[in-house]
Structure formats: structure tokens, C-alpha cells
N, C-alpha and C positions, 0 to 999 in steps of 0.2 A: 910505070903501068898504071895507067886509068879505065875506070867500069865506066865503058859507054851503052849511050843507048842502045835503041835498037837498030841490029843492022851495025851497028858501029857509024853507023851515016852522021850520028847528034855529036855534040860535043860531049865529054866524057860527067861523067855525072857527076862520082868521087873519081879522089886519088885513094889508090889500094890504101895510104895510112888512115883518108876519113869512114873507106868501108871500115877497114879494121875496127878502127874507133866509134865508131856507129852499131858492128855489130858487137861488142864488147860492151859499149854500153846499152844493148836491147837486154841479150843475158843476165847481166845483173840487173833491171828491172824488172824481168821475169824470174828470175831468183826470190828476188823483194817481197815479191806478188808471192810467192809459193808460200815460204817460211810463215806467213802472216796466217797462212791458213793450219790450222792446229789438229794436221790429216793423223793421228793416233789409233791405233788399234781398239782401245776402249770408246774412240768416238766417232763411227762408221757413218755420221752424217755430215763429217766433215773430211774422212775420204772419198766419198758419192760428190760432195764440194767440190773435193780440188779440182779431182778427174773431170766432173764438169767446167771448171773454168779451163787445164789442159785441152779435151778438147773444143772448148770456143776459141781460146788459141790459136791453137791449130787449121781450123775450120776459115779463123779473119785471112792466116796465110795462106790456102789455099793449099797446103800438107797433107797427102790421103793420109789416114790411119783407121783401125781398126778397133771399135770398143767392146771389148766382152766382161762377164763379169763371171768370179772362179770364185765358187764358195760365195758367192754374195756381196767379193769385195770387185768393186771395178777395178777392170784393168786396160790399158792401150796401150799398142805398138803401132810402132811409124817405123817403116822401111823406106830406105833408098829408094828415089824413083826410076823405072826400068831406063835404063842406058845412060842415066848420071852418074857422073866420074867419082 
């Protein structure tokens, strides 16, 4: 099965395996970026920087999220879109 363009009328963009590999690489890249931020309890500015990074990553991908601060610690919540399977 291939992942097709809009309405299925375009030629396949990626095969299922190519899409899987692309997603796995994106997850690895994201993980690599996140572990470079020393977000320890003793470094609250780094926790905020990590939350800012995640917030920007989500926004660039048009992913809905809510950011809040609980006892001065940022929290980001992401839920599936309504109707998403």
C-alpha cells in the first residue's frame, strides 16, 4: 500500500516502508534534539527551553496542543484530533 496525494488522484508519495522509515528518522532526530537540552529540576530555565522547543515543533507541524504552567513548571498536552482514528 502506498500513501497517495490529495484525493488519491496523484501518484503515491511514499510506499508504506518509505513512510515508516521517514517517521522513524523524524522520531530519532526529535529524540536527539531533546536529549541535548539538560532539562533537570535544578535547571528550570532549561525545562522552559525544552518546553519552548516542543511547542515550536508542534506548531510547525500544525499539531494542536495546550501549554500550561503548573507550579512554575511548563506542561504541554497533545490529544488526538476529533474524529482521528
